[in-house]
N, C-alpha and C positions, 0 to 999 in steps of 0.2 A: 488622272495618271500622269506621272512625270515622264515626258518624252522630249526629244530634241526640238519639237515644235512648240512646246510650252513656253510662254514668254518669260516665266521665272527661270526656267532651266536655261534658256538662251542668254539671259542676263548673267546668271551665275557662271556659265561656261564661256562667256565672251572673251576674246582677246583684249578688248578695250578695258575690261575690268582688271585683267592681269597687268596691263600697262599702267593703269591708274594706281594700283597697289604698289608696283615697283617704284613709280615716281614718288608716291607718298613716303615710302621707306627712305628714299634718297633725301627727301626734305627733312624727315625726322633725324636721319644720321647727321645731316649738316647742322640742324638746330642743336642736337645733343653735343656735337663737337664744339660749337661756339659757347654753349652753356657750361662747359667744363671749367671755364675760367672762374666763374663764380660759385658753381655748385659742386665741383669736383667730378671725377669720372663716375663714381658710384651714384651720386645724386642725379647726375644728368641721365645716366642709363635708366635709373628707376623712374625718372620723371617723364622721359620721352619714349624709351624703347620698351619698357616693361610695365607700362600703364595702359589702361583702356582708353583714357582721354588725356589730352594735354590741357592743363588748366592755366589760366592767366589771372594773376592777382591785380585787381583794379586798384590803381594808385589812389592813396588817400582813403581807402575803405577796407573793410574786412571781407568783401565779397570776392568770390572766384568764379569765373565762367569758363566753360570748355570752349576751346578755340580750334582744336584739331584732333582727329582720332589718334590715339596712342599706338605704339608699336604692337601691343597685344591685339588690338582691334584689327589693325591692318594685316598683321600676320595671320589672324584667324580667317579673315575674308579671303586672303590669298590662298590659304590652305584649302578652304572650301572650293574656291575657284579651280585650283589645280586638280583636286580629287574629282570634282564634277566633270571637268573637261576630259580627264583621263577615262572616266567611267562611261561617258555618253558620246563624246566626239571622236575618240580614238578607236579605230577598229583593232580588234584582237587578231592581227595578222603579223607574220614574220617581217613584212615590209615596214611595219610600224614599231618594231621592237626597240629601235633606237629612241624614238619619241617616248615610248613607255618608260624606258630607263631614265631619260632626262626628267620626265614629270615625277617619277618616284624619287629621284635624287633631290629635286626641289622641295617636294613634300617633306622628306626627311630633314632637309636643312631648316625649314620653317618650324617643323615639330621639335627639332633639337633645341631651338631657342626657348620654346615653351618648357621643355624638360629642364634646361639650365636655369631659367627664371624661377621655376617652382622648387627645384631640389638642390641647386648649387649652394654650397655653404663655404664661406671664406673666413679664415682665421689666421692667426700669426703664431709663430714660435720665436721668442726672443731668447737667445742663448749666448753666453759668454765663453771665452776661451777656457777650455778645461772643464766647463760645466756640463752636467748631464741633466736632460729635461725629458719628462715623459708625459707632457701635456701641451695642448695648444689653447690659445685664448682668442675669443671673438671680440667684437666691438661692443656688444651689449654688456651692461653691468650685472652683477649678482651680489647679493648679500650672503656672507658665509658665517655660520655659527660653528665654531670649532671647540669640541670637547678636548681640552688639553690636560685633563686630570692625570692620565697615564703618561709618564715621561717617555715611554717607548713607542707610543702609538697615539695618533690624533684621529678623532672622528670628525669628519667634515660634512656639513650639511649646507646645501646651496639653495638660494631663493632667486629665481629668474627675474629679470627686470620687468617682464610683462605683469608679474604678480605685484611688484612694487608700485606700479602705476595705478593700481586700484587700492584706495585707502580701505584698510580692514585688518583683520587678524589672520595671521598665517601660523599654523601649527608646525613645529619642527619635528619630523618623524623620529621616533626612537628616543625622544627626550621629553621632559615635562615642560619644556620652554615653548611659548608662543610669542610671536612678534606682532605688535600692533604698529602698522605703518601710519604715521601721522602726516608725512609730507615727502614727496619725491620730486627731484629735479633731474631731468635728463642731462643737462649741462649746467654747471654752476661755478661761480668764482668764490673762493674761500679767502678770507683775510682776518687778521686779528681784530677783535672788537675794540671800539673806542668808547669813551664815556657818552658820545652823542648817538651811538647806535641803540636801537631798541633791544630789549632783553632777548636772549637767544631762546629758541624752542628747546634746546638741550638742557637737561637738568643734571646730567652726569657725564663723566668723561671729559676729553679735551674739547669737545664741542661747545662747552659753556663759554669759552673764550674766543669763539670763532663766529664771524658773520657770514651768512650765505646769501649770495646774490644770484638770481636765476639769469642764465644766458641762453641765447638761441643755440640750437644744436650746430655743431661744426659741419662744414661742407667739404673742406679740402680732404683729399684722400689720405694724406700723411698725418692729419690731426684726428684726435680721438676725444670724445666727450669726457668731461670730468663730472661724473654724476654725484649726487648727494641725496641722502635720505635721513629723516628723523624717525627713529624706531624706538619702541618701548618694549623691552623684554618682560614677560610675565611668566612666573613659575609658581606653582602651588598657591595660586590666588594672590601672590604678592607681586607688586610692580617694582622693578629695579631701576626706575627712572627712564628718562628719554635721552637717547644717545644720537650723536651725529656720526654718520658713516659716509665715507667718501674715499675715492682712490687718491685724493690729495692729502689725506691724513696718513702719516707714516707711523704714528705712535700706536702701539697695541692697546686695545681696550678690552677689559674683561670684567666679569662679575662671578660670584660664587653662590651656588644654590645647593644646599644639603650636601656639602662637602665636594661637589664637582665644580670645576672651573670652566667657564665658557668664554671664549674670545669672540668679539664681534668685529667684522671688517667688511669692506666693500672692495671688490676687484672686478676685473673683466672676466666674463664667464669662461670657465675652463672645461675642456674635454680631456679626460685622462686616456692615455693610449696604452695598449698592451705591450708596447716596446719603448725603448729609450734611445735618445739621440745625444751624442757627446760631440761638442765642437772641438776638433783637434787643432784647426788653424783657419783663421780668416785672412784672406789675401785681398789687398786693395792695390791693384796695379795701375800705374800711370804711364802715359807716354813719356819717353825719355826727354828730360830737360823741361817738362811742363808739369802743371798741376791738373791736367785734363785726365779724368778717369778713363782707363782702358778696359779694366775688367774687375768685377767683384766675384769672389768665389769663397765657398766654405767647404773645407774638408771635414766631414763628420764621420763618426763611428756609429753604425746602426747595430743595436743589440736587441734581439727578440727572444727572451727566455722561453716563450711558449713554443717556438719552432726550432730553437737552437741556432738561429741564423745570427751571424756576427760578421760584419764586413765594413770596409771603408767606402764612402761614397763622396764624390766631388760634385757639389752643387754650384753652378755658375749662372750667369744672367740668362743664357740661352739653353741651359741644360738642367732641367728640374730633376728631382728625385721622385719617381712614381713608386709608391709603396702603400699597400693596404687600402687601395681605392682613393688615395690622396696624392696630390702633386705638391711638392715642396719647391717653391721658387725663391731664388735670391732676390730679396726686395730692398733691403736697406741695411744700414750699419750704424754704429755709434760708439761712444766711450773710447775715442782714440783708436778706432779699428780693433777693439777687443770684443765688441758686441756685434753679433750677426742677427739680422731680423729676416726670418723666412716667412714668405706668404704661403699659406697652406690652403689649397683649393680642393674641395671634395665635390665632384660633379659626375654623377652617374651617366650623364649623356655626353661625355667629352669625346667619345669616338664617333658620335653621329655626324658632325660636320665633315670629318674625314671620309666616312662611308658615302655621304651624299655627294661630295666632290668627285669621288671615284666613279659613282654611278652616272653623274652628269657627263664626265669625261668619256667614259665607255659608251654611254648613249649617243653622244655626239659623233664619236668615231664610227659606231655601227650605222647611225643614220646617214652620214656622209658616204660611207662605203656602199650602202644600199643605193643611195641616190646616184653615185658614180657608175655603179653597175647598170642601173636602169638607163642612165644616159648613154653609156657605151653600147648597150643593146639596141637602143633606138637609133643610134648613129649607124650601127652595123646593119640593122634592118633597112634603113633609108639607103645605105650604099648598095645593098643587094637589090633593092627595088629599082634603083637607078640603073644598075647593071643589066637587070632583066629588061627594062624599057629600051635600053640602047641596043640590046641583042635583038 
């Protein structure tokens, strides 16, 4: 039976374990901060804070060894420690109400990071002045097959990057087309072929004149992988050749099967929204007499035909637009201040840290209030006792 005298329970509920976990988190935060220089923020957070183990690449070899528990491991141990301490060590009395609130706030804070790590999705919306956009794009690539036969309507079918990483055949729903994936590179450099280059894997399209060189995935937050894939469309038992698809290719590529025309391309994975955003004005303010940025902001027009909502919203660096479970942050800009790039974050647990901070603050106030009342009562009792003895 698990009781307070059980050595396992004592270890799980010990204050020493709490201190070790908090110290380990401080070490991980410091290491992740330093690693951002080479890995970028996303890479450092994934490697140190959202991993079970921190791995070290042994120089000159392909081996990796674990050198420290990752943030997920430390957070899980800390959560177990706090829950066990609250359930076993803390008495369910009004005098301990403040400590109960503090522990509950800390548990929520740690649990909130697990929720963010598992369910948070980040994407971008790039939009130019006067342009209306109803989709957001992630960092992962996708192959799209577009039926452009009808001039008034395009049928778009997407294949996610995870599928491309597995060589094989992928059926395109609603069409007679299947794609055979011959090769996929997460990041690649494209250049024109020279007479000294080996023959291209592509036998159709612009890829026959392009050489593909694999590159390591990018690490900087502002950089994005330029993926490439060699695919072979097959329809009705007929092969239409092998095509090179990449975000670095701007030329449209298409083939026709039984009177229907299909375009092939690769782009960043899109999520279409039930509403549209129009960029009315992007502002890039600077301090007077300098080139130092003062503020970036986007005045957008939000239109949701489903709800009939239509309004202007100003998005600035410290003022995101929260709508439909997503937060739109001002992230970057380009094309001579005519292009605004919004970072779109969908995090179902974004309120948890705020709730946990409120619980911790209220818990501390309650705990110190109770402690002060106890202390004042003891002083009053001591004063009365002393007065009685003197009488």
